[in-house]
N, C-alpha and C positions, 0 to 999 in steps of 0.2 A: 520634291518633296513635302507634300501638306495633312495636316488633319486639324479637325474643328475641335473647338473648347468643347467642352462638355457644358450642361447646365451648371451656373455657379460656381466655376473652376477659376480660381485664380492662380496666378507663377508669379516664382521668383527666381529671380539667379542674374546667372552674364559676369556684369562688371558693376565691381562694389559703387563707383561713381554712381550708379544709378537708383540707387537707393530707394529716394525721394518718388521715385517713378513705380515703385511696385504699391500693390501689385499690380499684374496685369490682367486683363479683364477678356471679355468677349467685346467690348467697349473700347480696348485700346486700341492707338495707331503705335506703334513703335517698332525701331530698327535695330537692330548692333550686329556688328560681327567681329568674332571671337581669332577668327583664324590670323590678327597681329591683334595681341592689346594694345589699343590706342589710348589707354586712360593710363591717368597715371598710379592706378591703384588695385587692386587683384580684381584679375578675371579668373572664369572658372568657367570653363564649356558647358554648362549644365542651368537647366532649367528644371523644378519641381513646382507641382502644382498643389491644392488643397484636395484634389482626387485621390491622393498619394499618384500620379504620374509623372515620371521624368524624362527625360533629353537629353544626351550625351553622345559626344564626340571627340575623341579626344586633342586629335588636329585642331580643334575648332571650327565653328560654323557660323553662317549668316544665317537669321532666322527675324520675322517678320510677324509680328502680331495685327491684322489690321478683322474688324467687323466679322471678329467670332472666329478666323480663322490664321491658321499659325501655319504659315510655309519658311520650307529649312534647305540648307544643303542638302543635298543626298548623301547616303551612308549614315543620320544622324543613328543614334540608336533611342527608341519611343517605348516605354515602358509599359507595361499593362496599369492599372487604377488600381493602385492599392487600399485606398480607402481614404485617406488623409493626408496631410503633411508633413506629421514625423514620419509614419511607416515608408511615406515614400522618399523620405530622405536618409530613412537609416536604408533602404532594399540598395537604394543608391548607391549610399556611402558603401555597405558592403562588397557591391560588385565592382565599382570605379576606383572610388578612392578610402580607401582600407585607413585607418588609423591605425599601426603598428608601432611608432616609431617612439611612443610615449610625449614627452611635454618637452615645451625649453624650459629653462632652468625656475625651480618655483620661488627664487629670489625675486625673479620681476615682475610675480602677483603679488609677495609677502606686503612692500613697504611701498610707496612711490617711486616713481626712477623721473631723475634728475636731469636733462637734457642741459646741456652748458649755449646751445645755437640762441636763444633769444638775444642773450647776456653778452656774448662777447662775438655774435657773428664770426668772420674768418679771422680775430685775433685771438684765436686759441694761444692761453700760454697759461705757465707754469701757477706765476704767481697769482693772478685774477678765477683762476679753477679752484685754488685751496681757498682764497675767501668768499667766491661763491659757495663750497661746502661750509666753511666755517660759517656763515650767514644762515644756514637751513640751521645748522644743530645751535646755535646763537639765538636762533627765536622759535626754537622749542618742536621744528618738523623732525622728523625720523631720519636717519641715517637709510638709504635705499643704494639702489641702483646710479650709477653717475655716468650718466655718457656724454663724452669729450666727442665735439661735432667736429667736421671740416674747417681746417685752420692746422692742424695740430703737427704735420707731417712736413716735408721739406719740400716737396714736388708728391705729386699724385703717383702712384706706382713704386715712390722709395720704403714709403711704411716706416720710415725712423723720423722719432721726435724730432723738430725744429730745433737745430740747438742754437739760435739765438731766441730764442723763446722759452725753452726749457733745459734749464742750467742741470736739473739732478731729476728726470724723470724717473727714475731706480725708486728716488727717496720720495718725490710726492705719493708716486701711487703705495707704497709703504703706511705714506701719513694718510693717504683718503683709507685704504685697509685698518689699519689702526683706528679710526673714527668711526669703522661703522659700514663703510659703502663699499661696494663693488664697481668697477671700471672697466667701460668700454669705449673704443673708440672707433672713429668714423671711417670707412674705406668706401670702395668703387671698385669697379674691374676695366679703370681706363688709366692710362700713363702719363704724364707731360712729355711731350714732345722736344725733341733736341735736348735726353736729357741721359746724363750717364745712364740711367736705368733705361732708359727708350731703347739705348745705344744696345746695349744686356739682351734687354728683353726681341731686338729685334734680330738679331746674329743668333739667337737659339729660337727662330722662326715660331714665335709665340701670339704672335697679332695677327687682329681679320687684316683680311688684304681688301684692296680692290677688286674687279672683273682685269683689270689690263695688270695685276701684277703688283700693284702698290701697297702702301701701305695704308688701311683704312683710314683717314682721320675724320671723327665726330666733332659735330659742333653740339653742345652743350650748354647747360645754364652757367655753369665757369670756362667758355670757353672753347679751345681744340685742342681734344686729345687723341692719343691712339689707344684700342683697345684690346684688350686679353682674349684669346678665343679662348672661353671655359670648357670648350668642347677638346680640348687638345690636354691630354693628360698631361704633358711636359711643363706647358700653361699653368695646371692646376698646381702639379708638384711645388714648381713655380715659388706661386705666391701663396701656398701653404707654410713654404717653407719663413717664408716674409712674416709672415701673421702668425707665427710657433714658436719666434725668435721674440718676439712679443709676449707673447702668455709666459715664458719663459722666465720674464724681466717684471711678470706677475699681473698681466692686461688678463681677464677675467673671461674677454669675448668682443665680438664687433658690431655696431650697427651695419650694415650691409646696404649701401643705398646706390642709386641710378639701376642699373642693370633692366631696362624699361625697355619690351620688348620693340618700339617704334623707334628708338636709341640705333638699331637695325635694320639691315634692306636687304630683300631677297636675290640681289648678287651678289654678298658678303659670299668671298671665298671664306672657307673653315675647315679646321683640320677633318671636321661629319659632315659636312655639308648638311649645316642648320638651318632651318628658318629662323625668322627672330623670334617669333615665339621661346621656338627651342633654346635658342643661347641665354633666354630670360630665364629658362628652368634650369639649365646650368649654374647660373648663378645663385639661383636659390638652394640649388640642390649643394652645392658647397658648404654654404651657410650651414647645414645641418650637424656639420661633427662638433661646431661649435655651441654650446646648450647657451650661452649669453647670447641671444642672438635678436637682432628685430629686423624686418625691409617694410617698406613702401610701398613695393611693387612685386607681384608674382604674374605667373601663369600657370595655373593648372597645378596647383600646389595645395589644393584639398586635403585636408589628412594629413600634411608635415607636421613638426615639430619645434615650428616658427612663432615667435612673435609680430603678431601682421597691424601693423599703426595705419591710421586713414591717412590719405595725404593733406600734406599741409593746408589747415584752412585758414581763413580768413578771420581778422577780427570785426563779426557781423553777425546780425541775426537772421540773417538770409540764406537759403540750402547751403553757399560754399561754407558759412560757417557754423554758429551755434544749431542753425535749423536742419542742419543735415547732419547732426552727428549720430543720431538715435537712429532714422531710415539706413545710412551707409552702415551702420556696427550689426543692427539687427543680418541686415544681406548678407555679411561676413559671415555670419555665424550658419546661418543656412546654406552656403556655398562653401562649407567646408575649413573656412579658419575662424577656429573658436575662441582661438590666443591672441586678441583683440586689443589695441588700444586705441581709443580715440582723440589723437593727436594731442601738439602742444596744451596744457590747458591757458586759455584766451586767444589760441591762433598760433600758427605754427609759419604762416602766410609772413615772410620774415619785414621784407617792406614794405607790405598792406601795416603789419602790424606795428613799425615804427613810424609810419604814418599816420597811424594813431594816435601815437604817444604826441607826437607832435603837436596834434590839435588839442585831445585831452581825450585818456583813456576810458573806454568805457567800463566802470568797476562793475556794476550787472551784470555786465556782460559776462564779464572774467571768472566771474562768484556763482551764474548759475552754468556755465564749462564745466566749472568744478565739480558743481552738486549733478551735474549728467553723467562727467565721469567716475564717481566715487566711487560707485555699485557696479563699473563694469570688468573685465577679466583687469584691465591695467592701467593704471593713471598715468598721467606722463605731464611734468613742471616741466618749464623753460627759464620763461618771465619771471622771476622772484617775486611772488605774492607780497611778501614782506617791503619789500623794496616801492610796489606800485601801489599798494593799497592805503586804506585808513585803517586804522587800527579794528573799525566796526568791520570791515569788512573783509578783514586779514583773518580775527576771528570766525567767521565763517569759513573760511577756508580749512582753518582748524577744525570747525566743527564738520567736517568733510571726513577729513582723513580721521576724525575720531570714529566717523561712522561706520567707513570703512573695517577700522582695526574690529570696531566690533563685530561684524560679520564674516570678518576674514577668515575662520574656519571653515565658514559653509563657502565662500567665496574660493578655498582650496582644493578640497572636497569637487566639486561642479570641474575645477580645473583639469586635477586631477581625470575623474570619470570621462573627461571628454577627449584623454589622450588614449583613452580605452575604448570607449565606446561612439567618439566621435560627435557626441551629441553636442552644442551650440551650450556655451556660458550663460549666453543672453539669447533669449526666445520671441520669436513672434507670438504674439497674443492665439493667434489658431492655430500656432503649433500645440500648446496646450490644452487649447479650448476650443475644439474643432466645432463643436455643435454651438458656438453663439455667437456666429456670424460674427466676427470680429477680425475676417481678413483684409478688412483692407485698416485698421488701427496701425499704426505704425511710428505712434510717437511716446511711445511706453514700451516696456519688454517686462518680460519675466525673466528672474534669474534663476535660474534653475526650475525647479515645479513648483516652488514654494512663495519665493519673494515678488508680490507685482509693484514696477518702479515705474515710478510717473515723473520725471523731475520736472517744472516751469521753464521751457525754453521761449518763451515772448515777453518782451521789454516793458516794465512796469509793472505784469501781472504779479496778482500774490495767491492766485490759486489757477486751477484748470478744470477744464473736463477729465473724468475719469473713468475709461469704459471698465467696468467693473462686473468679471463673468457670473453667473450665476451660483448660489452656496452662499457659505459664510465668510466674512474676512474680517481681521482684526486689524485697526491699527491704534496705537497709542492706549493698548487696552481694553477700547471700545468697540463692540462687536457689532459687524452693519453685515447685511445682508444683500450680496449681489443680485439683481436682477436681468442682468444680459444687455444694461444699457449703459450711455456717459450719463454720472452724475456731474454736480460741480463742486469738486473739494479744497477749500482755502488752504493753505499752505500752513499756514502760523508759523511757530518758530523752530521750523522744522527745514532742514537740509535739503529736503526733497518730498511726495509721496508716496509712503510707503505702507505698503499691505501685505499681512501674511496669511493667506491660504490654512483656512482649518479643516483640513482633513487628512490625515493620512494615508496615501499611496506606497 
């Protein structure tokens, strides 16, 4: 199946990890196959263009852009041209992935999220978690959601607090709640082999099998594990019982990790004879019942009420680090994932981050990551900024927190609206300004329809070029006329370059 690019048509979509490759045009050479999501981030079997055309196929498809021709797997739906990017996205969303289930819990957006991963890695324990939370408060940072990451349980699949690391988990939870925190726990769909919980799941036939009938054992980043068959209602019921017991203890929700499509194989034997993508879908479907949730990877979950984080970013300036935050987050929004989080501030790739610490942490990079994140739907800390940064740079972090707080009512309105209308919270310039030839501007964004946000993301720079659409704009009380071109703007004392659109829509 093939179609031709229209004149001056630009496309966005597919896999969020390809954000820096967008947009795709008649000059692009690009191929992706979404029939199995082989990326560590969200994927949608969906592309939409600035002419308002969209391509969609629920089961996924292979698509190639080359020399102005788009070739794709047979059976894809190609819409008519609805005029512009916003209209095309809305038409697709209403028909293919409507937003019907609201939003994740508002507390995930109102205040910063704090994840214990970088500080504690696999040594999650009661004393250090309480110290981490107290350090947040002692240094003037606001309480928010605290995510206790991998390493808190006895074994994968057991999902009870490790008795050697947590003497009184119920008291720890009560203390954190009393200090103003919500508490989430890391979980995955895997079960440590040769444990009591594994034998229980095996006896109840809850696990994925090989084609020869043997239990499927997956080699993943934490070793070897059996895998729950999330297409089996009994497996869902079994896991829900374990997590609901934690909720009864006081846990507010869960960080649902793993579940990547590429962890499953085409010949896996499952209850509903699922594809790898479908097994990933079942994992994300499970998490919707908990409003405090977070996912790093999903397939086909445009329109879902899930907090969707970018995959672990490196402590670097390139597109695997800070340079990829805005492009990837923008692609999340236009593929139906408006409730986004640009990874842990400073970088969540813990090996890379710890290697950077041995040399010398790049404090400028840490600050720039925070400045990029602070006006996105959610912002998340992990490495403690008050421990790692000079007082001057920590003050810059606090300025970001204060800037977010200044605009939080507007952000919350956008989040709530996204749960009803499906519109992205942060938007491509071409989404809001279809007539200003801003299709290739992917390093700044519109926060809703009112605020233009242009963070600095290049090492050593004190300003940047900003594309300012035609019309009147306000910055720091000074009005400026945009002419639809790029102009150099100095950052000054501000955390980022921020313009307010001066017209009522």
